[in-house]
C-alpha positions as CSV (number, residue, x, y, z in Angstrom):
1,M,15.6,38.5,-24.3
2,R,12.5,37.7,-22.1
3,V,10.9,41.0,-23.2
4,Q,11.7,40.3,-26.8
5,I,10.0,36.9,-26.7
6,L,6.9,37.7,-24.7
7,G,6.3,41.3,-25.9
8,S,3.5,43.1,-24.2
9,C,0.9,40.3,-24.5
10,Y,-2.1,42.4,-23.8
11,R,-5.5,40.8,-24.5
12,T,-6.2,43.8,-26.8
13,E,-3.6,42.4,-29.2
14,D,-4.4,39.6,-31.6
15,I,-3.2,36.2,-30.2
16,L,-2.1,35.0,-33.6
17,E,-0.1,38.1,-34.3
18,T,1.6,37.9,-30.9
19,T,2.4,34.2,-31.5
20,L,4.0,35.0,-34.8
21,S,6.1,37.7,-33.3
22,M,7.4,35.2,-30.7
23,F,8.3,32.8,-33.5
24,T,10.2,35.7,-35.2
25,A,12.1,36.3,-32.0
26,L,12.9,32.6,-31.7
27,S,13.7,32.0,-35.4
28,S,17.3,31.1,-34.8
29,Y,16.4,28.2,-32.5
30,S,15.5,24.6,-33.4
31,W,11.9,23.5,-32.9
32,M,12.6,21.9,-29.5
33,A,14.7,24.9,-28.3
34,K,11.9,27.3,-29.3
35,G,9.5,25.5,-26.9
36,V,12.0,25.3,-24.1
37,V,13.2,28.9,-24.3
38,A,9.7,30.3,-24.6
39,L,8.6,28.3,-21.6
40,A,11.6,29.5,-19.6
41,A,10.9,33.1,-20.5
42,F,7.3,32.6,-19.4
43,A,8.3,30.9,-16.2
44,V,9.9,34.1,-14.8
45,N,6.6,36.1,-15.2
46,Y,4.5,33.1,-14.1
47,G,6.6,32.6,-11.0
48,Q,6.3,36.2,-10.0
49,F,2.5,36.0,-10.5
50,R,2.2,33.0,-8.3
51,L,4.4,34.5,-5.6
52,V,2.2,37.5,-5.4
53,V,-1.1,35.6,-5.5
54,E,-0.4,32.7,-3.2
55,P,1.2,34.2,0.0
56,R,-2.3,35.2,1.3
57,S,-3.4,31.6,1.5
58,G,-0.2,29.7,1.9
59,G,2.2,31.9,3.9
60,G,4.9,32.6,1.2
61,D,7.8,35.0,0.8
62,D,7.6,38.1,3.0
63,T,8.4,40.5,0.1
64,A,5.8,38.9,-2.1
65,T,3.2,39.4,0.7
66,V,4.0,43.1,0.9
67,V,3.7,43.4,-2.9
68,A,0.4,41.6,-2.8
69,F,-0.9,44.0,-0.2
70,L,0.3,47.1,-2.2
71,E,-1.3,45.8,-5.4
72,Q,-4.5,44.9,-3.5
73,V,-4.5,41.3,-4.5
74,P,-7.8,39.7,-3.2
75,E,-7.2,37.0,-0.6
76,E,-9.4,34.6,-2.5
77,M,-7.7,35.1,-5.8
78,C,-5.9,31.7,-5.7
79,K,-9.3,30.0,-5.4
80,T,-10.9,31.6,-8.5
81,D,-11.6,29.6,-11.6
82,L,-9.4,31.9,-13.7
83,Y,-6.4,31.2,-11.4
84,R,-7.0,27.5,-11.4
85,D,-7.3,27.4,-15.2
86,I,-4.1,29.3,-15.7
87,T,-2.1,27.1,-13.3
88,D,-3.6,23.9,-14.8
89,L,-2.6,24.9,-18.3
90,A,0.9,25.9,-17.1
91,D,1.4,22.6,-15.4
92,A,0.2,20.7,-18.5
93,L,2.7,22.8,-20.7
94,L,5.6,21.8,-18.4
95,L,4.7,18.1,-18.5
96,L,4.4,18.1,-22.3
97,I,7.7,20.0,-22.9
98,R,9.5,17.7,-20.4
99,T,8.1,14.6,-22.0
100,I,8.9,15.5,-25.6
101,W,12.4,16.7,-24.6
102,K,13.2,13.5,-22.9
103,L,11.8,11.5,-25.7
104,S,13.8,13.3,-28.4
105,C,17.0,14.0,-26.3
106,F,17.3,11.7,-23.3
107,Y,15.5,8.5,-24.2
108,T,17.3,8.3,-27.5
109,K,20.0,6.4,-25.6
110,F,17.5,3.6,-25.3
111,I,15.0,4.1,-28.1
112,K,16.3,3.6,-31.6
113,P,16.3,6.8,-33.8
114,G,14.1,5.0,-36.2
115,G,11.5,4.1,-33.6
116,E,7.9,4.8,-34.2
117,A,7.6,7.2,-31.3
118,I,10.6,9.3,-32.5
119,K,9.3,9.4,-36.1
120,R,5.9,10.5,-35.0
121,L,7.3,13.2,-32.7
122,N,9.6,14.6,-35.4
123,H,6.6,14.8,-37.7
124,Q,4.4,16.6,-35.2
125,L,7.0,18.7,-33.4
126,P,6.3,22.0,-35.2
127,T,2.5,21.7,-34.5
128,I,3.2,20.8,-30.8
129,I,5.5,23.8,-30.4
130,S,3.0,26.1,-32.0
131,W,0.3,25.0,-29.5
132,I,2.8,25.4,-26.6
133,I,3.7,29.0,-27.7
134,Q,0.1,29.9,-28.3
135,S,-0.8,28.6,-24.8
136,I,2.0,30.7,-23.3
137,V,0.8,33.8,-25.1
138,V,-2.8,33.3,-23.7
139,C,-1.6,32.7,-20.2
140,Q,0.8,35.6,-20.2
141,S,-1.8,38.0,-21.6
142,L,-4.2,37.2,-18.9
143,I,-1.5,37.6,-16.2
144,T,-0.5,40.9,-17.7
145,N,-4.1,42.1,-17.8
146,L,-4.6,41.2,-14.1
147,A,-1.5,43.1,-13.2
148,H,-2.5,46.2,-15.1
149,T,-6.3,46.4,-14.7
150,G,-6.4,45.1,-11.1
151,Y,-6.9,41.6,-9.6
152,E,-10.6,42.1,-9.4
153,Y,-10.6,41.4,-13.2
154,M,-13.5,39.1,-14.1
155,S,-12.7,36.5,-16.8
156,S,-15.2,35.9,-19.5
157,S,-16.7,32.6,-20.4
158,A,-14.8,32.8,-23.7
159,E,-11.5,33.1,-21.9
160,E,-12.3,30.2,-19.6
161,W,-13.3,28.1,-22.6
162,E,-10.1,29.0,-24.5
163,L,-8.0,28.0,-21.5
164,S,-9.9,24.7,-21.2
165,C,-9.5,23.9,-24.9
166,L,-5.8,24.7,-24.8
167,K,-5.3,22.4,-21.8
168,Q,-7.2,19.6,-23.5
169,K,-5.0,19.9,-26.6
170,V,-1.8,20.1,-24.6
171,T,-2.8,17.1,-22.4
172,S,-3.8,15.0,-25.4
173,Y,-0.3,15.4,-26.9
174,F,1.2,14.6,-23.5
175,N,-0.8,11.4,-23.1
176,E,0.0,10.3,-26.7
177,F,3.7,10.6,-26.3
178,E,3.8,9.4,-22.7
179,I,2.2,6.2,-23.8
180,S,4.4,5.9,-27.0
181,A,7.6,6.4,-25.0
182,A,6.5,3.8,-22.4
183,E,5.7,1.3,-25.1
184,E,9.1,1.9,-26.8
185,L,10.9,1.5,-23.5
186,A,8.9,-1.6,-22.6
187,N,9.9,-3.2,-25.9
188,L,13.6,-2.1,-25.9
189,F,14.5,-2.0,-22.2
190,P,15.7,-5.3,-20.7
191,K,12.8,-6.1,-18.4
192,D,15.1,-8.3,-16.3
193,N,17.7,-5.6,-15.7
194,I,18.0,-2.8,-13.1
195,T,19.3,-0.4,-15.8
196,V,15.9,1.3,-15.8
197,L,16.4,2.2,-12.1
198,K,19.9,3.4,-12.3
199,Q,19.9,5.3,-15.6
200,V,16.4,6.6,-15.9
201,I,14.4,6.7,-12.7
202,C,17.1,8.1,-10.6
203,S,19.5,9.5,-13.2
204,E,22.3,11.6,-12.0
205,E,21.1,14.2,-14.6
206,I,17.9,14.6,-12.5
207,M,19.4,14.5,-9.0
208,N,23.0,14.0,-7.7
209,M,22.0,12.3,-4.5
210,A,19.0,10.2,-5.5
211,L,18.8,8.0,-2.4
212,S,18.3,8.6,1.3
213,V,19.5,6.0,3.8
214,G,16.8,5.4,6.3
215,A,16.0,7.7,9.2
216,S,16.5,6.3,12.7
217,T,15.5,7.4,16.1
218,E,17.8,8.6,18.8
219,Q,17.3,9.4,22.5
220,G,17.8,12.7,24.3
221,P,17.2,13.5,28.0
222,Q,13.8,14.0,29.6
223,Y,12.3,13.4,33.0
224,I,9.4,11.0,33.7
225,K,7.8,10.1,37.0
226,S,8.4,6.5,38.2
227,E,5.5,4.2,39.3
228,V,5.3,3.5,43.0
229,E,3.1,1.3,45.2
230,E,0.7,2.9,47.7
231,G,2.5,3.6,51.0
232,S,6.0,3.4,49.6
233,A,8.5,6.2,49.4
234,A,7.9,9.1,47.1
235,A,8.5,8.6,43.4
236,V,12.0,9.7,42.3
237,P,12.2,11.4,38.9
238,I,14.2,9.3,36.4
239,L,16.2,10.7,33.6
240,V,15.0,9.1,30.4
241,P,16.0,10.2,26.9
242,P,13.1,11.3,24.6
243,M,12.7,10.2,21.0
244,S,14.3,12.4,18.4
245,T,14.6,11.8,14.7
246,K,18.0,11.5,13.1
247,Q,18.1,12.9,9.6
248,P,18.7,10.3,6.9
249,G,22.0,10.2,5.1
250,L,22.2,10.6,1.3
251,A,23.7,8.3,-1.3
252,K,24.2,8.1,-5.0
253,V,22.6,5.4,-7.2
254,D,26.2,4.1,-7.8
255,T,26.1,2.6,-4.3
256,L,23.9,-0.1,-5.9
257,E,26.7,-1.3,-8.1
258,K,27.8,-4.9,-7.7
259,K,25.1,-5.5,-5.0
260,R,22.0,-7.5,-4.9
261,V,19.1,-5.0,-4.9
262,L,15.7,-5.6,-3.4
263,L,13.5,-3.0,-5.1
264,Y,10.5,-2.4,-2.9
265,L,7.7,-1.0,-5.1
266,S,4.4,0.2,-3.6
267,A,1.7,2.8,-3.4
268,L,2.3,5.6,-1.0
269,D,-0.5,4.5,1.4
270,L,1.0,1.1,2.2
271,D,0.2,-0.3,5.7
272,D,2.6,0.5,8.5
273,A,2.3,-3.2,9.5
274,E,3.7,-4.2,6.1
275,I,6.7,-2.0,6.7
276,K,7.2,-3.7,10.1
277,A,7.0,-7.1,8.4
278,V,9.6,-6.1,5.8
279,E,11.8,-4.7,8.6
280,R,12.2,-8.3,9.9
281,I,14.6,-9.0,7.0
282,N,16.6,-5.7,7.3
283,E,19.2,-7.2,9.6
284,I,20.1,-10.0,7.2
285,V,20.0,-7.6,4.3
286,Q,22.6,-5.3,6.0
287,K,24.8,-8.3,6.9
288,S,24.8,-9.6,3.3
289,N,25.8,-7.9,0.1
290,M,22.3,-6.6,-0.4
291,V,20.5,-3.2,-0.6
292,L,16.8,-2.7,0.1
293,V,15.4,0.3,-1.8
294,W,11.8,1.7,-1.4
295,L,10.3,3.4,-4.4
296,P,6.7,4.7,-3.9
297,V,4.8,5.1,-7.2
298,L,1.8,7.4,-7.8
299,D,-0.2,7.4,-11.0
300,K,0.6,11.0,-12.0
301,P,3.2,13.7,-10.9
302,E,0.3,16.0,-10.0
303,D,-0.8,13.5,-7.4
304,W,2.0,14.8,-5.2
305,K,0.3,18.2,-4.8
306,K,-1.6,19.0,-1.6
307,V,-5.2,18.9,-2.6
308,E,-8.2,19.2,-0.2
309,G,-6.2,18.4,2.8
310,K,-4.5,15.4,1.3
311,D,-0.7,15.9,1.7
312,N,1.1,13.1,-0.2
313,T,4.5,14.7,0.4
314,G,3.9,14.7,4.1
315,L,2.7,11.1,4.0
316,F,5.8,10.1,2.1
317,E,8.0,11.7,4.8
318,K,6.0,9.8,7.5
319,K,6.4,6.5,5.8
320,R,10.1,7.1,5.1
321,G,10.7,7.8,8.8
322,L,9.6,4.2,9.5
323,M,12.1,2.7,7.1
324,P,15.8,2.0,8.1
325,W,16.7,1.1,4.5
326,H,17.4,3.1,1.3
327,V,14.5,5.2,-0.1
328,V,14.3,7.1,-3.4
329,R,14.6,10.6,-2.0
330,K,12.3,12.6,-4.4
331,P,9.8,10.1,-6.0
332,Q,7.8,13.1,-7.2
333,Y,10.5,13.6,-9.8
334,L,9.7,10.3,-11.4
335,D,9.0,10.8,-15.1
336,P,5.4,9.8,-16.1
337,T,6.9,7.7,-18.9
338,I,8.8,5.6,-16.3
339,I,5.8,5.3,-14.1
340,A,3.9,3.9,-17.1
341,F,6.8,1.6,-17.7
342,I,6.9,0.3,-14.1
343,K,3.1,-0.3,-14.1
344,S,3.0,-2.1,-17.5
345,S,6.3,-3.9,-17.7
346,W,6.9,-4.6,-14.0
347,K,3.2,-5.3,-13.4
348,L,2.8,-3.0,-10.4
349,E,-0.8,-2.9,-9.4
350,K,-2.4,-2.1,-6.0
351,K,-0.4,-4.6,-4.0
352,S,3.2,-4.0,-3.1
353,K,6.0,-6.1,-4.5
354,I,9.8,-6.6,-3.9
355,M,11.8,-7.3,-7.1
356,V,15.2,-8.9,-6.5
357,F,18.1,-8.2,-8.9
358,N,21.4,-10.0,-8.6
359,S,24.8,-8.2,-8.4
360,E,24.9,-8.1,-12.3
361,G,21.6,-6.4,-12.5
362,K,19.6,-9.4,-13.7
363,L,16.1,-10.0,-12.3
364,E,16.1,-13.1,-10.1
365,T,12.7,-12.8,-8.4
366,D,9.7,-11.0,-9.8
367,N,8.2,-10.6,-6.3
368,A,9.8,-11.7,-3.1
369,L,7.4,-10.0,-0.8
370,P,5.2,-13.1,-0.3
371,M,8.1,-15.3,0.8
372,I,9.3,-12.5,3.1
373,L,5.9,-12.3,4.7
374,V,5.7,-16.1,5.1
375,W,9.3,-16.9,6.2
376,G,11.0,-13.6,6.9
377,S,14.9,-13.8,6.9
378,L,14.7,-17.6,6.4
379,A,13.8,-16.8,2.8
380,S,17.2,-15.2,2.1
381,P,18.6,-14.8,-0.6
382,F,15.0,-14.4,-1.7
383,T,15.2,-16.4,-4.9
384,T,12.5,-18.5,-6.6
385,S,14.5,-21.6,-6.0
386,K,14.8,-20.8,-2.2
387,E,11.0,-20.3,-2.1
388,E,10.4,-23.7,-3.8
389,E,12.8,-25.3,-1.3
390,L,10.9,-23.8,1.7
391,W,7.5,-24.8,0.3
392,R,8.7,-28.4,-0.2
393,S,9.5,-28.6,3.5
394,E,6.0,-27.5,4.5
395,K,3.8,-30.6,4.3
396,Q,1.8,-30.3,7.5
397,W,-0.7,-27.8,8.8
398,N,0.6,-26.9,12.3
399,L,1.2,-23.9,14.6
400,E,4.8,-23.7,13.5
401,L,3.7,-22.8,10.0
402,L,0.9,-20.5,11.2
403,L,3.1,-18.6,13.6
404,T,6.8,-18.1,12.7
405,A,9.4,-18.1,15.5
406,P,9.7,-14.3,15.5
407,M,5.9,-14.0,15.7
408,R,5.7,-16.4,18.6
409,A,8.4,-14.4,20.4
410,D,6.4,-11.2,19.9
411,L,3.2,-12.9,21.0
412,K,5.1,-14.5,24.0
413,L,4.0,-18.0,23.1
414,N,5.8,-21.3,23.4
415,I,4.8,-24.3,21.4
416,D,6.6,-26.9,23.5
417,G,3.3,-28.4,24.5
418,K,3.5,-27.4,28.2
419,K,0.7,-24.9,27.7
420,Y,-2.3,-25.0,25.5
421,I,-2.6,-22.1,23.1
422,C,-5.9,-20.5,22.1
423,L,-6.1,-18.2,19.1
424,F,-9.5,-16.6,18.5
425,G,-11.2,-13.8,16.6
426,G,-14.6,-12.3,15.8
427,E,-16.2,-8.9,15.9
428,E,-18.8,-9.4,18.6
429,V,-17.9,-8.2,22.1
430,N,-20.5,-10.6,23.7
431,W,-18.8,-13.6,22.1
432,I,-15.4,-12.5,23.4
433,E,-16.6,-12.0,26.9
434,Q,-18.6,-15.3,27.1
435,F,-15.8,-17.3,25.5
436,T,-13.0,-16.0,27.8
437,E,-15.2,-16.5,30.9
438,L,-16.2,-20.1,30.0
439,T,-12.6,-21.0,29.0
440,E,-11.2,-19.6,32.3
441,S,-13.5,-21.8,34.4
442,T,-12.9,-24.9,32.3
443,V,-9.1,-24.4,32.3
444,K,-9.1,-24.0,36.1
445,D,-11.3,-27.0,36.7
446,S,-9.4,-29.3,34.3
447,G,-6.0,-28.3,35.7
448,I,-4.4,-27.4,32.4
449,S,-2.4,-24.2,31.5
450,M,-3.4,-22.0,28.6
451,E,-2.4,-18.8,26.8
452,M,-5.0,-16.9,24.8
453,R,-4.5,-14.3,22.0
454,Y,-7.1,-12.4,20.2
455,I,-6.1,-12.4,16.5
456,G,-8.9,-10.2,15.1
457,G,-9.5,-10.2,11.4
458,S,-7.8,-9.1,8.2
459,I,-9.8,-5.9,8.2
460,P,-9.9,-4.4,11.8
461,R,-13.5,-3.7,12.9
462,N,-15.0,-2.6,16.3
463,T,-11.4,-2.3,17.6
464,E,-12.1,0.1,20.4
465,E,-15.2,-1.8,21.7
466,I,-13.4,-5.1,21.5
467,H,-10.4,-3.8,23.5
468,K,-12.8,-2.6,26.2
469,A,-14.4,-6.0,26.5
470,K,-14.6,-7.5,30.0
471,V,-12.1,-10.3,29.7
472,A,-11.6,-12.8,32.5
473,D,-8.8,-12.0,34.9
474,S,-6.7,-15.0,34.1
475,W,-5.8,-13.9,30.6
476,N,-2.8,-11.6,30.2
477,N,-1.6,-10.1,27.0
478,I,-4.8,-11.3,25.3
479,F,-4.9,-8.3,22.8
480,I,-2.0,-8.2,20.4
481,D,-0.4,-5.4,18.4
482,S,-2.3,-4.5,15.2
483,S,0.8,-5.1,13.1
484,L,1.0,-8.8,14.3
485,S,-2.7,-9.2,13.5
486,W,-2.1,-7.8,10.0
487,L,0.9,-10.1,9.4
488,F,-1.0,-13.1,10.6
489,W,-3.8,-12.7,8.0
490,A,-1.4,-11.4,5.3
491,R,0.5,-14.7,5.6
492,I,-2.7,-16.7,5.4
493,N,-3.7,-15.0,2.2
494,V,-0.2,-15.2,0.7
495,M,0.0,-18.9,1.3
496,F,-3.5,-19.5,-0.1
497,D,-2.6,-17.5,-3.2
498,Y,0.6,-19.6,-3.6
499,C,-1.5,-22.8,-3.5
500,L,-3.7,-21.5,-6.3
501,K,-0.6,-20.4,-8.3
502,R,0.9,-23.9,-8.0
503,G,-2.3,-25.5,-9.1
504,I,-3.0,-27.0,-5.6
505,N,-6.7,-27.2,-5.3
506,W,-9.4,-29.6,-3.9
507,D,-10.2,-31.0,-7.3
508,K,-6.7,-32.4,-7.5
509,E,-5.5,-32.6,-3.9
510,S,-8.6,-32.9,-1.7
511,G,-6.5,-34.2,1.2
512,N,-3.8,-31.5,1.3
513,P,-3.7,-30.6,5.0
514,V,-2.0,-27.2,4.3
515,L,-4.7,-26.2,1.8
516,E,-7.5,-27.4,4.1
517,G,-6.1,-25.4,7.0
518,L,-5.7,-22.2,4.9
519,V,-9.2,-22.5,3.5
520,T,-10.6,-22.9,7.0
521,M,-8.8,-19.8,8.4
522,R,-9.9,-17.7,5.4
523,S,-13.4,-18.9,6.0
524,F,-13.2,-17.8,9.6
525,D,-12.1,-14.3,8.4
526,K,-14.5,-13.9,5.5
527,S,-17.5,-15.0,7.6
528,R,-16.9,-12.1,10.1
529,R,-18.2,-14.5,12.8
530,G,-16.5,-15.5,16.0
531,W,-14.1,-18.5,15.9
532,A,-11.5,-20.2,18.0
533,M,-8.5,-22.5,17.5
534,I,-7.1,-24.5,20.5
535,C,-3.7,-26.1,20.1
536,K,-1.5,-28.4,22.1
537,G,2.1,-28.2,20.9
538,S,2.5,-27.5,17.2
539,D,0.5,-30.4,15.6
540,K,-2.6,-30.9,17.7
541,I,-5.2,-28.3,16.5
542,T,-8.9,-28.1,17.1
543,R,-10.9,-25.2,15.5
544,A,-14.5,-24.2,15.1
545,F,-16.9,-21.3,14.8
546,S,-18.0,-19.4,17.9
547,D,-21.4,-21.2,18.3
548,V,-19.7,-24.6,18.3
549,M,-17.0,-23.6,20.7
550,L,-19.4,-22.0,23.1
551,K,-21.6,-25.0,23.0
552,C,-18.7,-27.4,23.8
553,F,-17.4,-25.3,26.7
554,E,-21.0,-24.8,28.1
555,E,-21.4,-28.6,28.1
556,Y,-18.1,-29.3,29.8
557,D,-19.6,-29.9,33.3
558,D,-22.4,-32.2,32.0
559,K,-20.9,-34.1,29.1
560,W,-17.0,-34.3,29.1
561,K,-15.7,-33.2,32.4
562,R,-15.8,-36.8,33.7
563,E,-13.6,-37.9,30.8
564,V,-11.0,-35.3,31.5
565,K,-11.0,-36.1,35.2
566,G,-10.7,-39.7,34.4
567,G,-7.4,-39.1,32.6
568,K,-8.4,-38.5,29.0
569,D,-6.3,-35.9,27.3
570,F,-8.1,-32.5,27.4
571,H,-7.4,-31.8,23.7
572,E,-8.7,-35.2,22.6
573,A,-11.9,-34.7,24.7
574,L,-12.5,-31.2,23.2
575,K,-11.8,-32.4,19.7
576,A,-14.3,-35.2,20.1
577,R,-17.0,-32.7,21.1
578,V,-16.2,-30.3,18.3
579,E,-16.3,-33.0,15.6
580,Q,-19.9,-33.8,16.4
581,N,-20.6,-30.7,14.4
582,C,-20.0,-30.6,10.6
583,E,-18.0,-27.8,9.1
584,T,-19.1,-24.7,7.2
585,L,-16.9,-22.8,4.8
586,Y,-17.3,-19.3,3.5
587,F,-16.0,-18.0,0.2
588,P,-16.3,-14.6,-1.5
589,Q,-18.2,-15.5,-4.6
590,A,-15.7,-13.7,-6.9
591,S,-12.7,-15.3,-5.3
592,E,-10.6,-18.1,-6.9
593,G,-10.3,-21.5,-5.4
594,I,-13.9,-22.4,-4.9
595,P,-14.0,-26.2,-5.6
596,E,-16.6,-27.9,-7.7
597,K,-16.9,-30.5,-5.0
598,K,-15.9,-30.6,-1.3
599,I,-16.0,-33.5,1.2
600,C,-16.8,-32.6,4.8
601,L,-13.9,-33.4,7.0
602,V,-16.2,-34.6,9.8
603,C,-18.9,-36.8,8.3
604,R,-17.1,-37.4,4.9
605,R,-20.2,-36.5,2.9
606,V,-20.4,-34.2,-0.1
607,M,-21.0,-30.6,1.0
608,R,-23.6,-28.5,-0.8
609,K,-23.1,-24.9,-2.0
610,S,-25.6,-22.1,-1.3
611,F,-25.9,-18.4,-1.5
612,T,-26.9,-16.2,1.4
613,F,-27.6,-12.5,1.3
614,S,-27.3,-10.3,4.4
615,C,-27.0,-6.6,5.0
616,W,-24.0,-5.5,7.1
617,G,-24.6,-1.8,6.9
618,E,-22.5,1.0,5.5
619,D,-19.3,-0.9,6.4
620,D,-19.6,-3.0,3.3
621,A,-22.1,-1.0,1.2
622,G,-21.5,-1.2,-2.5
623,D,-18.6,-3.6,-2.7
624,G,-20.6,-6.0,-4.8
625,K,-19.1,-9.2,-3.3
626,Q,-21.0,-12.3,-2.3
627,E,-20.2,-14.9,0.2
628,T,-20.7,-18.5,-0.7
629,P,-21.2,-20.8,2.3
630,A,-20.5,-24.5,1.5
631,K,-22.4,-26.8,3.9
632,T,-22.7,-30.5,4.3
633,K,-25.9,-32.0,3.0
634,D,-28.3,-32.7,5.9
635,A,-25.7,-31.7,8.4
636,G,-28.2,-30.8,11.1
637,S,-29.2,-27.8,13.2
638,A,-25.6,-26.5,13.6
639,M,-25.4,-26.0,9.9
640,A,-28.7,-24.2,9.8
641,D,-27.5,-21.8,12.5
642,S,-24.4,-21.2,10.4
643,A,-26.4,-20.3,7.3
644,G,-27.9,-17.3,9.1
645,S,-24.5,-15.7,9.5
646,S,-23.3,-16.0,5.9
647,R,-23.4,-12.8,3.9
648,A,-23.4,-11.4,0.4
649,N,-22.7,-7.8,1.1
650,Q,-25.8,-6.7,-0.7
651,S,-28.4,-4.4,0.8
C-alpha cells in the first residue's frame, strides 16, 4: 500500500502528475483519511531517512549508524539547509493534520457541528489535503533522490524556495485553524470548569497515565570523614546514606475526580525559589481532599526541541524532580489549540498562577498563588473569601506581616522583643562591611542583643562579592538562603499589587500603614542602594537608606550614646536620630501606584517628584524603565545626596 501511494517520486517526474496518481490510489478514502493515510505512508520513509542521517551527530540506532557508513552519508548532512527545510516542512505537515483531525473529529464533542470553524474547515478541506499531499510528494522525491544519487546531492535554489513556500502555506492553514479552534473552545467551554483539563489536555485518548506523582529523594550508604578538633583522636569514618532519586509514580486523570484541584500553571523556567515557596502548602494539601498539579506551558510544541544547547525536556525533568506533587507527565503533547485556550481564556501570561477548582470542577479562585506566597498554609482552602478574611486581619505594618512564622523559623529569628532584629540590603560591599562593623561596636557598647540578616534584593546582584564581604565577627547566619530572599521580595510585590487591585492608594488612604510600609520596601529595592530596618519586637520598626543609617551609627558616641546610657530605650533613641532626615521614595516610572501627591512622614510637607537619569552599565541596558524619586520640598542635604543615587536605566 505504501508503494502504491508514494510511487517512485523521482524529481524527474512531474510533481502534479505524481500528486494526481496518489489521489487515484487514495480515491476510496474520505478527504480527512486521504491526508492521514498519505502522511502515515510518508512517515515510514521519512523515519528511515532521519535514522540514517542523524546517528552521526546524535548517537542513534547502531544499525542505522552502520547503514549510514555504508551509504557514505556525510557527517554534516543533518546541518545542511536542505535537511532543515525537509524536516521543517514535515513537522509543519504533522501539526496541520493533527489540528484539522482534532477539530473535525475530536473537538466536535465540544464545538457544535454548525460552528464557524467547522464550516470553514469542511469548505477548505479538499484544498488543504491537496497541499498536504503535494508537500509529501516534494519531500519524498528529494529523499529518494538523496538515496539514489548520493548524499552529496546539492539542492538548487528553486528546490529550497519550493520547500519554503510549501511550509509557509501549510503553516498559514495551521495558524488559521488553531486560532479558530481556540476561539470556539473559549466560547463554548465552561471557563469555570476543569473539564478542559480532564477531557482535552490530558485525555486518555492521548496518554493512559497522564500524571506523575512527584519524585522524592531517598538515601543509600556512603562514607564521609567526620570533623575533629586539632589534637583529638583520629576521625572515624561515618556511614551516611547518599542522595538518590526515587522514580515518580504514575496516575490517571481520573484520580482528580471529587477532589479540590490546585492547577499550577507556569512557564518552564520558573524560579526554584517559587517551587520551594509552593512546597510550604504541600503538607496541608496532602492532608486535605486536595491535589496540586503542575502544568508547564510553552508557546509552541516545537519549543520542546533541543535547539542550540537549550534542552527544555531536560529542564522539565529537573523542575519536576523538585516537586513532590502531581505533574503532567508529557506536557510536550499538549495540543497547540489547548495552549492557545489556556493563554487566552485562563489569562496565563509570564507570571505563574494556581487555579483552584472545587470537588465539582467549578472554579473557585482564579489565582491562589499570591495568597500562598503571603500566608502559606494559613490560606487554606485557598478561596477568595479566605483571602479577604486574611487581609481584613492585617491592619498594621509589622515584622509579623513582613516575615511569616515559617520564614522566621528558617531565618532563626524570634520576635519576642528580647533581641533586636536588623534586616538590611544593598549591592555595595563597602556599605555592608561598614554597617556591620559600626553596628557591632554600637550594640556591644549599648548592652543590647541583636540578630542581623542580609535580605539582598528582588534581583540578586554581586552575590559572590557580597558573600565574601568582611563581616564583623559578632554576626552569625547573616547571609540567608537565596530562596528566602526571593520569597521576601515576592511577598512584598504581591501585597503591593493587592493594594492596587483593591483600590488602596495614597489619594484615598494616605495614612494606610501597610501601604506606606510596602511602598518604602519597594523603594529600597528599586533604588538599588543600601538600606536597613531595625526592629524591636514585631511593631517597633525604624528604617532608612544606607547614608542615613551610617550617619546615625557614626554619631552614636557623640550625639546619642549618653541618652542610651541614661536609660532611654535604644530603639527610641535611634528612631529620633533617623527621623531628623526626610524620606525619599523611588518608583519605576512605568509602574502603577505613583500618587499624585505624597506627604512626607517625617516633616509632614508635600513631597516633590523629579526624574533622575543614571547609567548602571550592561546590567540594565535597554530595559527602557525610569525611576521616579519623590522627595520632600526643601528637605535639606540628605535629600540632595539621595537624588544622586536615583536612576532611569538609560545610557
